[in-house]
C-alpha positions as CSV (number, residue, x, y, z in Angstrom):
1,M,-31.9,59.7,-27.1
2,K,-33.0,58.3,-23.6
3,P,-30.1,57.1,-21.4
4,E,-31.6,53.5,-21.2
5,V,-31.6,53.3,-24.9
6,K,-28.0,54.3,-25.1
7,V,-27.0,51.7,-22.6
8,A,-29.0,49.0,-24.3
9,K,-27.3,49.8,-27.7
10,R,-23.8,49.9,-26.1
11,K,-24.5,46.5,-24.5
12,R,-25.6,45.1,-27.8
13,R,-22.4,46.3,-29.5
14,H,-20.4,44.9,-26.6
15,L,-21.9,41.4,-27.1
16,R,-21.2,41.6,-30.8
17,V,-17.6,42.5,-30.1
18,R,-17.3,39.8,-27.4
19,K,-18.1,37.2,-30.0
20,K,-14.8,37.9,-31.6
21,V,-12.6,39.2,-28.9
22,V,-11.5,36.5,-26.5
23,G,-8.8,36.6,-23.8
24,T,-6.4,33.6,-23.5
25,E,-3.6,32.8,-21.2
26,H,-1.1,34.0,-23.8
27,R,-3.0,37.1,-24.9
28,P,-5.6,38.2,-22.3
29,R,-8.3,40.9,-22.8
30,L,-7.8,44.6,-21.8
31,V,-11.4,45.6,-20.9
32,V,-12.5,49.2,-20.5
33,Y,-15.5,50.6,-18.6
34,R,-16.3,54.2,-18.3
35,S,-18.8,55.9,-16.1
36,H,-19.6,59.7,-16.0
37,R,-16.8,60.5,-13.5
38,H,-14.4,57.5,-13.7
39,I,-12.7,55.1,-16.1
40,Y,-11.8,51.5,-15.2
41,A,-9.5,49.0,-17.0
42,Q,-9.0,45.3,-16.3
43,I,-6.9,42.6,-17.9
44,A,-8.9,39.3,-17.8
45,V,-8.6,35.8,-19.1
46,D,-11.6,34.0,-20.4
47,P,-11.4,30.2,-19.6
48,P,-13.3,27.8,-21.8
49,V,-15.7,27.1,-19.0
50,G,-16.9,29.5,-16.3
51,P,-16.6,33.3,-15.7
52,S,-13.6,35.5,-16.7
53,R,-10.6,35.7,-14.3
54,V,-9.3,39.2,-13.7
55,I,-5.5,39.3,-13.5
56,T,-5.2,43.0,-12.7
57,G,-7.0,46.2,-12.9
58,A,-6.7,50.0,-12.6
59,S,-9.0,53.0,-12.4
60,T,-9.1,56.7,-11.5
61,L,-9.9,55.5,-8.0
62,S,-6.5,53.6,-7.7
63,P,-4.4,54.9,-4.8
64,E,-1.2,55.2,-6.8
65,I,-2.7,57.9,-9.2
66,R,-5.3,59.4,-7.0
67,E,-3.5,62.6,-6.3
68,K,-2.6,63.0,-10.1
69,V,-6.2,62.3,-11.1
70,A,-7.4,65.0,-8.7
71,S,-5.1,67.6,-10.2
72,A,-5.8,66.5,-13.8
73,D,-7.7,69.1,-15.9
74,S,-9.8,66.7,-18.0
75,K,-11.3,63.2,-18.2
76,V,-9.1,62.4,-21.2
77,S,-5.9,63.2,-19.2
78,R,-7.2,61.0,-16.3
79,A,-7.7,58.1,-18.8
80,R,-4.1,58.4,-19.9
81,L,-3.0,58.0,-16.4
82,V,-5.1,54.9,-16.0
83,G,-3.7,53.6,-19.3
84,E,-0.2,54.1,-18.0
85,L,-1.0,52.4,-14.7
86,I,-2.7,49.4,-16.2
87,A,0.2,48.8,-18.6
88,R,2.8,49.1,-15.7
89,R,0.8,46.5,-13.7
90,A,0.5,44.2,-16.7
91,L,4.2,44.4,-17.4
92,E,5.0,43.6,-13.8
93,K,2.9,40.4,-14.2
94,G,4.8,39.5,-17.4
95,I,2.0,40.4,-19.8
96,R,3.1,42.2,-22.9
97,K,0.5,41.3,-25.5
98,V,-3.3,41.8,-25.0
99,V,-6.4,42.2,-27.1
100,F,-8.3,45.4,-26.6
101,D,-12.0,45.1,-25.7
102,R,-13.6,48.6,-25.9
103,A,-16.8,47.2,-24.5
104,G,-19.1,48.7,-27.1
105,Y,-17.7,52.3,-26.7
106,K,-16.5,54.2,-29.6
107,Y,-12.7,54.3,-30.0
108,H,-12.7,58.0,-29.3
109,G,-11.9,60.4,-26.4
110,R,-11.2,58.6,-23.1
111,V,-11.2,55.1,-24.5
112,R,-8.7,56.1,-27.2
113,A,-6.5,58.0,-24.6
114,L,-6.4,55.0,-22.4
115,A,-5.5,52.6,-25.2
116,E,-2.7,54.9,-26.6
117,A,-1.2,55.5,-23.2
118,A,-1.1,51.7,-22.6
119,R,0.6,51.2,-25.9
120,E,3.2,53.9,-25.2
121,A,3.9,52.3,-21.8
122,G,4.7,49.0,-23.5
123,L,1.6,46.9,-24.1
124,E,1.1,45.4,-27.6
125,F,-2.4,45.2,-29.1
């Protein structure tokens, strides 16, 4: 399958999921994006009007975990580090409950590792 077809299918799945998954002040969205080399996570609130507001974020490029990411042996273990970091940052901001937005990706591999690490670190979803 051509890469542009894969991306288009993922975006279609993401739009379908976004109809149901909405981040509120009480329960913001934990959004995941993955590229070939990195994985990114954001916690965002969707106001009734206007664009989403990002509360906090984390990625494999974050300075706090950069050395650990460089020594990690797989992308899945890097995703676990990002999940722990995003949970820690969310708890510092007083956020305990979130809704998980997998952005059209399968709940498998890196996405699953990030979600499970965030749950283990204290986030509820």
